[in-house]
Biopython code that builds the backbone (N, CA, C, O; Angstrom):
import numpy as np
from Bio.PDB.StructureBuilder import StructureBuilder

atoms = [
    (1, "LEU", "N", (9.400, 10.862, 6.557)),
    (1, "LEU", "CA", (8.015, 11.095, 6.242)),
    (1, "LEU", "C", (7.536, 12.451, 6.758)),
    (1, "LEU", "O", (6.632, 13.056, 6.183)),
    (2, "ARG", "N", (8.134, 12.912, 7.820)),
    (2, "ARG", "CA", (7.697, 14.186, 8.374)),
    (2, "ARG", "C", (7.906, 15.313, 7.374)),
    (2, "ARG", "O", (7.026, 16.151, 7.184)),
    (3, "GLU", "N", (9.076, 15.333, 6.733)),
    (3, "GLU", "CA", (9.364, 16.393, 5.769)),
    (3, "GLU", "C", (8.549, 16.231, 4.488)),
    (3, "GLU", "O", (8.050, 17.213, 3.940)),
    (4, "GLU", "N", (8.413, 14.988, 4.008)),
    (4, "GLU", "CA", (7.721, 14.736, 2.747)),
    (4, "GLU", "C", (6.206, 14.870, 2.844)),
    (4, "GLU", "O", (5.574, 15.473, 1.976)),
    (5, "CYS", "N", (5.634, 14.313, 3.890)),
    (5, "CYS", "CA", (4.168, 14.206, 3.964)),
    (5, "CYS", "C", (3.556, 14.803, 5.224)),
    (5, "CYS", "O", (2.334, 14.804, 5.377)),
    (6, "GLY", "N", (4.387, 15.309, 6.125)),
    (6, "GLY", "CA", (3.852, 15.846, 7.363)),
    (6, "GLY", "C", (3.370, 14.778, 8.332)),
    (6, "GLY", "O", (2.545, 15.052, 9.204)),
    (7, "VAL", "N", (3.887, 13.555, 8.181)),
    (7, "VAL", "CA", (3.471, 12.439, 9.032)),
    (7, "VAL", "C", (4.560, 12.191, 10.065)),
    (7, "VAL", "O", (5.740, 12.097, 9.724)),
    (8, "SER", "N", (4.163, 12.088, 11.317)),
    (8, "SER", "CA", (5.151, 11.782, 12.351)),
    (8, "SER", "C", (4.711, 10.536, 13.105)),
    (8, "SER", "O", (3.519, 10.248, 13.215)),
    (9, "GLY", "N", (5.671, 9.816, 13.612)),
    (9, "GLY", "CA", (5.392, 8.578, 14.324)),
    (9, "GLY", "C", (5.338, 8.793, 15.825)),
    (9, "GLY", "O", (5.789, 9.817, 16.340)),
    (10, "TRP", "N", (4.788, 7.829, 16.505)),
    (10, "TRP", "CA", (4.722, 7.835, 17.962)),
    (10, "TRP", "C", (5.471, 6.624, 18.473)),
    (10, "TRP", "O", (5.453, 5.566, 17.843)),
    (11, "THR", "N", (6.115, 6.769, 19.584)),
    (11, "THR", "CA", (6.750, 5.645, 20.253)),
    (11, "THR", "C", (6.134, 5.551, 21.639)),
    (11, "THR", "O", (5.991, 6.562, 22.327)),
    (12, "LEU", "N", (5.771, 4.347, 22.052)),
    (12, "LEU", "CA", (5.231, 4.188, 23.403)),
    (12, "LEU", "C", (5.687, 2.871, 23.978)),
    (12, "LEU", "O", (5.955, 1.918, 23.246)),
    (13, "LEU", "N", (5.772, 2.822, 25.282)),
    (13, "LEU", "CA", (6.078, 1.589, 25.981)),
    (13, "LEU", "C", (4.785, 1.070, 26.587)),
    (13, "LEU", "O", (4.065, 1.805, 27.263)),
    (14, "GLN", "N", (4.502, -0.176, 26.346)),
    (14, "GLN", "CA", (3.290, -0.799, 26.856)),
    (14, "GLN", "C", (3.698, -1.750, 27.974)),
    (14, "GLN", "O", (4.582, -2.589, 27.801)),
    (15, "PHE", "N", (3.042, -1.607, 29.121)),
    (15, "PHE", "CA", (3.358, -2.434, 30.276)),
    (15, "PHE", "C", (2.226, -3.413, 30.559)),
    (15, "PHE", "O", (1.142, -3.311, 29.984)),
    (16, "LEU", "N", (2.490, -4.358, 31.447)),
    (16, "LEU", "CA", (1.517, -5.366, 31.821)),
    (16, "LEU", "C", (0.182, -4.701, 32.157)),
    (16, "LEU", "O", (0.120, -3.786, 32.977)),
    (17, "GLY", "N", (-0.875, -5.173, 31.514)),
    (17, "GLY", "CA", (-2.206, -4.632, 31.758)),
    (17, "GLY", "C", (-2.592, -3.473, 30.865)),
    (17, "GLY", "O", (-3.755, -3.069, 30.858)),
    (18, "ASP", "N", (-1.648, -2.923, 30.109)),
    (18, "ASP", "CA", (-1.947, -1.810, 29.197)),
    (18, "ASP", "C", (-2.576, -2.341, 27.915)),
    (18, "ASP", "O", (-2.259, -3.442, 27.464)),
    (19, "ALA", "N", (-3.457, -1.556, 27.342)),
    (19, "ALA", "CA", (-4.039, -1.868, 26.036)),
    (19, "ALA", "C", (-3.773, -0.682, 25.115)),
    (19, "ALA", "O", (-3.773, 0.467, 25.555)),
    (20, "VAL", "N", (-3.550, -0.963, 23.863)),
    (20, "VAL", "CA", (-3.310, 0.082, 22.867)),
    (20, "VAL", "C", (-4.354, -0.072, 21.775)),
    (20, "VAL", "O", (-4.520, -1.155, 21.214)),
    (21, "LEU", "N", (-5.050, 1.002, 21.477)),
    (21, "LEU", "CA", (-6.034, 1.006, 20.405)),
    (21, "LEU", "C", (-5.426, 1.724, 19.206)),
    (21, "LEU", "O", (-5.066, 2.898, 19.289)),
    (22, "VAL", "N", (-5.317, 1.010, 18.100)),
    (22, "VAL", "CA", (-4.817, 1.584, 16.856)),
    (22, "VAL", "C", (-6.027, 1.798, 15.949)),
    (22, "VAL", "O", (-6.728, 0.836, 15.634)),
    (23, "PRO", "N", (-6.289, 3.030, 15.524)),
    (23, "PRO", "CA", (-7.470, 3.288, 14.694)),
    (23, "PRO", "C", (-7.474, 2.453, 13.415)),
    (23, "PRO", "O", (-6.423, 2.123, 12.865)),
    (24, "THR", "N", (-8.661, 2.126, 12.965)),
    (24, "THR", "CA", (-8.820, 1.352, 11.743)),
    (24, "THR", "C", (-8.093, 2.029, 10.590)),
    (24, "THR", "O", (-8.230, 3.233, 10.375)),
    (25, "GLY", "N", (-7.327, 1.249, 9.861)),
    (25, "GLY", "CA", (-6.631, 1.765, 8.692)),
    (25, "GLY", "C", (-5.313, 2.449, 8.985)),
    (25, "GLY", "O", (-4.598, 2.835, 8.060)),
    (26, "ALA", "N", (-4.977, 2.607, 10.264)),
    (26, "ALA", "CA", (-3.724, 3.285, 10.612)),
    (26, "ALA", "C", (-2.563, 2.306, 10.496)),
    (26, "ALA", "O", (-2.574, 1.254, 11.136)),
    (27, "PRO", "N", (-1.570, 2.638, 9.695)),
    (27, "PRO", "CA", (-0.405, 1.757, 9.614)),
    (27, "PRO", "C", (0.346, 1.784, 10.944)),
    (27, "PRO", "O", (0.441, 2.828, 11.590)),
    (28, "HIS", "N", (0.872, 0.644, 11.342)),
    (28, "HIS", "CA", (1.625, 0.597, 12.593)),
    (28, "HIS", "C", (2.611, -0.566, 12.551)),
    (28, "HIS", "O", (2.476, -1.495, 11.754)),
    (29, "GLN", "N", (3.587, -0.489, 13.417)),
    (29, "GLN", "CA", (4.519, -1.596, 13.558)),
    (29, "GLN", "C", (4.795, -1.774, 15.038)),
    (29, "GLN", "O", (4.674, -0.836, 15.826)),
    (30, "VAL", "N", (5.169, -2.990, 15.404)),
    (30, "VAL", "CA", (5.378, -3.337, 16.803)),
    (30, "VAL", "C", (6.753, -3.962, 16.941)),
    (30, "VAL", "O", (7.149, -4.811, 16.142)),
    (31, "GLN", "N", (7.470, -3.533, 17.962)),
    (31, "GLN", "CA", (8.747, -4.159, 18.295)),
    (31, "GLN", "C", (8.648, -4.612, 19.745)),
    (31, "GLN", "O", (8.424, -3.798, 20.640)),
    (32, "THR", "N", (8.814, -5.901, 19.975)),
    (32, "THR", "CA", (8.744, -6.405, 21.346)),
    (32, "THR", "C", (10.135, -6.405, 21.954)),
    (32, "THR", "O", (11.113, -6.771, 21.302)),
    (33, "LEU", "N", (10.212, -5.993, 23.204)),
    (33, "LEU", "CA", (11.496, -5.933, 23.903)),
    (33, "LEU", "C", (11.752, -7.189, 24.717)),
    (33, "LEU", "O", (12.892, -7.477, 25.082)),
    (34, "THR", "N", (10.685, -7.941, 25.005)),
    (34, "THR", "CA", (10.798, -9.199, 25.745)),
    (34, "THR", "C", (9.823, -10.186, 25.121)),
    (34, "THR", "O", (9.059, -9.828, 24.225)),
    (35, "GLY", "N", (9.849, -11.428, 25.593)),
    (35, "GLY", "CA", (8.873, -12.412, 25.136)),
    (35, "GLY", "C", (7.473, -11.904, 25.459)),
    (35, "GLY", "O", (7.246, -11.361, 26.540)),
    (36, "THR", "N", (6.560, -12.070, 24.558)),
    (36, "THR", "CA", (5.235, -11.489, 24.759)),
    (36, "THR", "C", (4.152, -12.347, 24.125)),
    (36, "THR", "O", (4.423, -13.168, 23.248)),
    (37, "ILE", "N", (2.948, -12.149, 24.574)),
    (37, "ILE", "CA", (1.772, -12.749, 23.946)),
    (37, "ILE", "C", (0.932, -11.584, 23.447)),
    (37, "ILE", "O", (0.623, -10.667, 24.208)),
    (38, "SER", "N", (0.569, -11.617, 22.199)),
    (38, "SER", "CA", (-0.219, -10.545, 21.611)),
    (38, "SER", "C", (-1.626, -11.040, 21.335)),
    (38, "SER", "O", (-1.819, -12.089, 20.721)),
    (39, "VAL", "N", (-2.594, -10.285, 21.788)),
    (39, "VAL", "CA", (-3.993, -10.572, 21.488)),
    (39, "VAL", "C", (-4.481, -9.432, 20.615)),
    (39, "VAL", "O", (-4.398, -8.262, 20.988)),
    (40, "GLU", "N", (-4.985, -9.789, 19.460)),
    (40, "GLU", "CA", (-5.348, -8.766, 18.478)),
    (40, "GLU", "C", (-6.779, -8.981, 18.022)),
    (40, "GLU", "O", (-7.212, -10.113, 17.807)),
    (41, "GLN", "N", (-7.502, -7.896, 17.879)),
    (41, "GLN", "CA", (-8.865, -7.957, 17.365)),
    (41, "GLN", "C", (-8.937, -7.040, 16.152)),
    (41, "GLN", "O", (-8.713, -5.835, 16.269)),
    (42, "ARG", "N", (-9.238, -7.584, 15.029)),
    (42, "ARG", "CA", (-9.394, -6.770, 13.822)),
    (42, "ARG", "C", (-10.810, -6.224, 13.791)),
    (42, "ARG", "O", (-11.772, -6.921, 14.112)),
    (43, "PHE", "N", (-10.913, -4.979, 13.404)),
    (43, "PHE", "CA", (-12.215, -4.323, 13.361)),
    (43, "PHE", "C", (-12.382, -3.669, 12.004)),
    (43, "PHE", "O", (-11.499, -2.949, 11.537)),
    (44, "LEU", "N", (-13.500, -3.920, 11.383)),
    (44, "LEU", "CA", (-13.797, -3.303, 10.095)),
    (44, "LEU", "C", (-14.907, -2.298, 10.318)),
    (44, "LEU", "O", (-16.047, -2.675, 10.591)),
    (45, "SER", "N", (-14.581, -1.026, 10.204)),
    (45, "SER", "CA", (-15.580, 0.009, 10.437)),
    (45, "SER", "C", (-16.590, 0.042, 9.297)),
    (45, "SER", "O", (-16.284, -0.395, 8.188)),
    (46, "PRO", "N", (-17.789, 0.555, 9.557)),
    (46, "PRO", "CA", (-18.782, 0.661, 8.485)),
    (46, "PRO", "C", (-18.277, 1.485, 7.298)),
    (46, "PRO", "O", (-18.580, 1.180, 6.144)),
    (47, "GLU", "N", (-17.505, 2.529, 7.594)),
    (47, "GLU", "CA", (-16.976, 3.366, 6.509)),
    (47, "GLU", "C", (-16.022, 2.578, 5.616)),
    (47, "GLU", "O", (-16.078, 2.676, 4.391)),
    (48, "SER", "N", (-15.148, 1.801, 6.245)),
    (48, "SER", "CA", (-14.204, 0.987, 5.466)),
    (48, "SER", "C", (-14.938, -0.096, 4.686)),
    (48, "SER", "O", (-14.582, -0.393, 3.545)),
    (49, "ALA", "N", (-15.963, -0.686, 5.299)),
    (49, "ALA", "CA", (-16.725, -1.731, 4.624)),
    (49, "ALA", "C", (-17.397, -1.176, 3.373)),
    (49, "ALA", "O", (-17.367, -1.808, 2.317)),
    (50, "ALA", "N", (-17.997, -0.003, 3.489)),
    (50, "ALA", "CA", (-18.661, 0.609, 2.337)),
    (50, "ALA", "C", (-17.658, 0.915, 1.232)),
    (50, "ALA", "O", (-17.946, 0.706, 0.054)),
    (51, "ARG", "N", (-16.495, 1.404, 1.606)),
    (51, "ARG", "CA", (-15.462, 1.714, 0.616)),
    (51, "ARG", "C", (-14.976, 0.452, -0.088)),
    (51, "ARG", "O", (-14.809, 0.443, -1.308)),
    (52, "LEU", "N", (-14.749, -0.620, 0.684)),
    (52, "LEU", "CA", (-14.335, -1.889, 0.080)),
    (52, "LEU", "C", (-15.406, -2.419, -0.858)),
    (52, "LEU", "O", (-15.107, -2.909, -1.947)),
    (53, "ARG", "N", (-16.654, -2.317, -0.426)),
    (53, "ARG", "CA", (-17.764, -2.813, -1.242)),
    (53, "ARG", "C", (-17.844, -2.057, -2.565)),
    (53, "ARG", "O", (-18.047, -2.664, -3.617)),
    (54, "ASP", "N", (-17.687, -0.742, -2.514)),
    (54, "ASP", "CA", (-17.748, 0.079, -3.723)),
    (54, "ASP", "C", (-16.643, -0.268, -4.711)),
    (54, "ASP", "O", (-16.857, -0.254, -5.923)),
    (55, "HIS", "N", (-15.454, -0.582, -4.183)),
    (55, "HIS", "CA", (-14.309, -0.853, -5.061)),
    (55, "HIS", "C", (-14.209, -2.310, -5.499)),
    (55, "HIS", "O", (-13.395, -2.644, -6.360)),
    (56, "SER", "N", (-15.032, -3.179, -4.912)),
    (56, "SER", "CA", (-14.894, -4.603, -5.230)),
    (56, "SER", "C", (-15.636, -5.007, -6.499)),
    (56, "SER", "O", (-15.500, -6.147, -6.942)),
    (57, "ASN", "N", (-16.405, -4.122, -7.090)),
    (57, "ASN", "CA", (-17.197, -4.483, -8.267)),
    (57, "ASN", "C", (-16.344, -4.838, -9.479)),
    (57, "ASN", "O", (-16.777, -5.636, -10.310)),
    (58, "HIS", "N", (-15.151, -4.277, -9.605)),
    (58, "HIS", "CA", (-14.320, -4.575, -10.769)),
    (58, "HIS", "C", (-13.096, -5.407, -10.394)),
    (58, "HIS", "O", (-12.041, -5.273, -11.014)),
    (59, "LEU", "N", (-13.231, -6.263, -9.384)),
    (59, "LEU", "CA", (-12.129, -7.128, -8.978)),
    (59, "LEU", "C", (-12.506, -8.593, -9.204)),
    (59, "LEU", "O", (-13.681, -8.898, -9.411)),
    (60, "PRO", "N", (-11.525, -9.506, -9.167)),
    (60, "PRO", "CA", (-11.784, -10.924, -9.437)),
    (60, "PRO", "C", (-12.623, -11.606, -8.354)),
    (60, "PRO", "O", (-13.155, -10.953, -7.457)),
    (61, "SER", "N", (-12.728, -12.925, -8.457)),
    (61, "SER", "CA", (-13.649, -13.713, -7.632)),
    (61, "SER", "C", (-13.410, -13.569, -6.133)),
    (61, "SER", "O", (-14.368, -13.606, -5.361)),
    (62, "ALA", "N", (-12.181, -13.407, -5.704)),
    (62, "ALA", "CA", (-11.923, -13.228, -4.267)),
    (62, "ALA", "C", (-12.650, -11.987, -3.761)),
    (62, "ALA", "O", (-13.150, -11.968, -2.636)),
    (63, "ALA", "N", (-12.707, -10.968, -4.581)),
    (63, "ALA", "CA", (-13.402, -9.741, -4.193)),
    (63, "ALA", "C", (-14.906, -9.978, -4.137)),
    (63, "ALA", "O", (-15.594, -9.394, -3.300)),
    (64, "ARG", "N", (-15.419, -10.827, -5.016)),
    (64, "ARG", "CA", (-16.856, -11.140, -4.955)),
    (64, "ARG", "C", (-17.192, -11.856, -3.654)),
    (64, "ARG", "O", (-18.258, -11.642, -3.078)),
    (65, "GLN", "N", (-16.282, -12.702, -3.195)),
    (65, "GLN", "CA", (-16.482, -13.369, -1.911)),
    (65, "GLN", "C", (-16.483, -12.336, -0.783)),
    (65, "GLN", "O", (-17.319, -12.397, 0.118)),
    (66, "LEU", "N", (-15.553, -11.397, -0.836)),
    (66, "LEU", "CA", (-15.512, -10.311, 0.140)),
    (66, "LEU", "C", (-16.811, -9.510, 0.089)),
    (66, "LEU", "O", (-17.360, -9.127, 1.122)),
    (67, "HIS", "N", (-17.288, -9.267, -1.117)),
    (67, "HIS", "CA", (-18.536, -8.533, -1.325)),
    (67, "HIS", "C", (-19.677, -9.233, -0.585)),
    (67, "HIS", "O", (-20.472, -8.570, 0.080)),
    (68, "GLY", "N", (-19.770, -10.560, -0.688)),
    (68, "GLY", "CA", (-20.801, -11.323, -0.001)),
    (68, "GLY", "C", (-20.651, -11.255, 1.509)),
    (68, "GLY", "O", (-21.643, -11.150, 2.230)),
    (69, "GLN", "N", (-19.425, -11.314, 1.986)),
    (69, "GLN", "CA", (-19.184, -11.218, 3.423)),
    (69, "GLN", "C", (-19.585, -9.838, 3.947)),
    (69, "GLN", "O", (-20.169, -9.723, 5.024)),
    (70, "LEU", "N", (-19.272, -8.801, 3.185)),
    (70, "LEU", "CA", (-19.652, -7.447, 3.593)),
    (70, "LEU", "C", (-21.160, -7.285, 3.606)),
    (70, "LEU", "O", (-21.715, -6.669, 4.516)),
    (71, "ASP", "N", (-21.833, -7.841, 2.591)),
    (71, "ASP", "CA", (-23.297, -7.787, 2.576)),
    (71, "ASP", "C", (-23.866, -8.440, 3.835)),
    (71, "ASP", "O", (-24.780, -7.902, 4.461)),
    (72, "HIS", "N", (-23.324, -9.598, 4.201)),
    (72, "HIS", "CA", (-23.792, -10.301, 5.393)),
    (72, "HIS", "C", (-23.523, -9.471, 6.645)),
    (72, "HIS", "O", (-24.380, -9.378, 7.524)),
    (73, "MET", "N", (-22.336, -8.868, 6.731)),
    (73, "MET", "CA", (-21.983, -8.061, 7.892)),
    (73, "MET", "C", (-22.925, -6.864, 8.017)),
    (73, "MET", "O", (-23.397, -6.557, 9.111)),
    (74, "ILE", "N", (-23.198, -6.193, 6.905)),
    (74, "ILE", "CA", (-24.086, -5.029, 6.923)),
    (74, "ILE", "C", (-25.496, -5.461, 7.308)),
    (74, "ILE", "O", (-26.143, -4.798, 8.119)),
    (75, "PHE", "N", (-25.978, -6.560, 6.740)),
    (75, "PHE", "CA", (-27.309, -7.070, 7.072)),
    (75, "PHE", "C", (-27.400, -7.393, 8.562)),
    (75, "PHE", "O", (-28.387, -7.045, 9.210)),
    (76, "SER", "N", (-26.385, -8.053, 9.107)),
    (76, "SER", "CA", (-26.393, -8.414, 10.525)),
    (76, "SER", "C", (-26.403, -7.174, 11.409)),
    (76, "SER", "O", (-27.112, -7.137, 12.415)),
    (77, "ALA", "N", (-25.628, -6.164, 11.049)),
    (77, "ALA", "CA", (-25.588, -4.930, 11.841)),
    (77, "ALA", "C", (-26.934, -4.217, 11.817)),
    (77, "ALA", "O", (-27.391, -3.724, 12.848)),
    (78, "VAL", "N", (-27.565, -4.160, 10.664)),
    (78, "VAL", "CA", (-28.883, -3.514, 10.561)),
    (78, "VAL", "C", (-29.916, -4.303, 11.349)),
    (78, "VAL", "O", (-30.735, -3.715, 12.056)),
    (79, "ARG", "N", (-29.889, -5.628, 11.239)),
    (79, "ARG", "CA", (-30.839, -6.460, 11.988)),
    (79, "ARG", "C", (-30.681, -6.234, 13.492)),
    (79, "ARG", "O", (-31.674, -6.106, 14.209)),
    (80, "GLU", "N", (-29.431, -6.184, 13.971)),
    (80, "GLU", "CA", (-29.185, -5.962, 15.401)),
    (80, "GLU", "C", (-29.669, -4.574, 15.829)),
    (80, "GLU", "O", (-30.245, -4.422, 16.906)),
    (81, "ALA", "N", (-29.436, -3.565, 14.991)),
    (81, "ALA", "CA", (-29.890, -2.203, 15.306)),
    (81, "ALA", "C", (-31.417, -2.149, 15.392)),
    (81, "ALA", "O", (-31.960, -1.502, 16.287)),
    (82, "VAL", "N", (-32.109, -2.815, 14.479)),
    (82, "VAL", "CA", (-33.570, -2.836, 14.494)),
    (82, "VAL", "C", (-34.076, -3.525, 15.755)),
    (82, "VAL", "O", (-35.050, -3.075, 16.359)),
    (83, "GLU", "N", (-33.416, -4.626, 16.162)),
    (83, "GLU", "CA", (-33.813, -5.313, 17.390)),
    (83, "GLU", "C", (-33.649, -4.415, 18.608)),
    (83, "GLU", "O", (-34.498, -4.414, 19.500)),
    (84, "VAL", "N", (-32.574, -3.660, 18.650)),
    (84, "VAL", "CA", (-32.353, -2.723, 19.766)),
    (84, "VAL", "C", (-33.447, -1.656, 19.773)),
    (84, "VAL", "O", (-34.004, -1.336, 20.823)),
    (85, "LEU", "N", (-33.748, -1.114, 18.603)),
    (85, "LEU", "CA", (-34.786, -0.076, 18.520)),
    (85, "LEU", "C", (-36.159, -0.626, 18.917)),
    (85, "LEU", "O", (-36.936, 0.076, 19.564)),
    (86, "ARG", "N", (-36.461, -1.846, 18.547)),
    (86, "ARG", "CA", (-37.749, -2.451, 18.929)),
    (86, "ARG", "C", (-37.840, -2.589, 20.446)),
    (86, "ARG", "O", (-38.926, -2.486, 21.015)),
    (87, "GLY", "N", (-36.719, -2.817, 21.092)),
    (87, "GLY", "CA", (-36.708, -2.944, 22.545)),
    (87, "GLY", "C", (-36.879, -1.621, 23.271)),
    (87, "GLY", "O", (-37.086, -1.612, 24.485)),
    (88, "CYS", "N", (-36.799, -0.511, 22.564)),
    (88, "CYS", "CA", (-36.901, 0.817, 23.172)),
    (88, "CYS", "C", (-38.329, 1.342, 23.232)),
    (88, "CYS", "O", (-38.538, 2.485, 23.640)),
    (89, "LYS", "N", (-39.313, 0.548, 22.839)),
    (89, "LYS", "CA", (-40.703, 1.016, 22.813)),
    (89, "LYS", "C", (-41.210, 1.356, 24.196)),
    (89, "LYS", "O", (-42.361, 1.765, 24.348)),
]
sb = StructureBuilder()
sb.init_structure("model")
sb.init_model(0)
sb.init_chain("A")
sb.init_seg("    ")
for serial, (resi, resn, name, xyz) in enumerate(atoms, 1):
    if name == "N":
        sb.init_residue(resn, " ", resi, " ")
    sb.init_atom(name, np.array(xyz, "f"), 0.0, 1.0, " ", f" {name:<3s}", serial, name[0])
structure = sb.get_structure()
């Protein structure tokens, strides 16, 4: 990939207590060297949500369901932001 697209990979060792943040949309793979427990939190950024919403208009019913979930997520985020701003008076 480095020669074709200018993309290079990273290798890192994660130890007890370490956390790794992988940016939204970044492809990644994990290889465990020992038995492990993985805790993962998926995050959908506002930019990704808007892009998904824009592209979901010409997709089947599953996309319409996603569209509704995104609408709810955006509404909830705006409501929370307004509540924070009201508290700043």
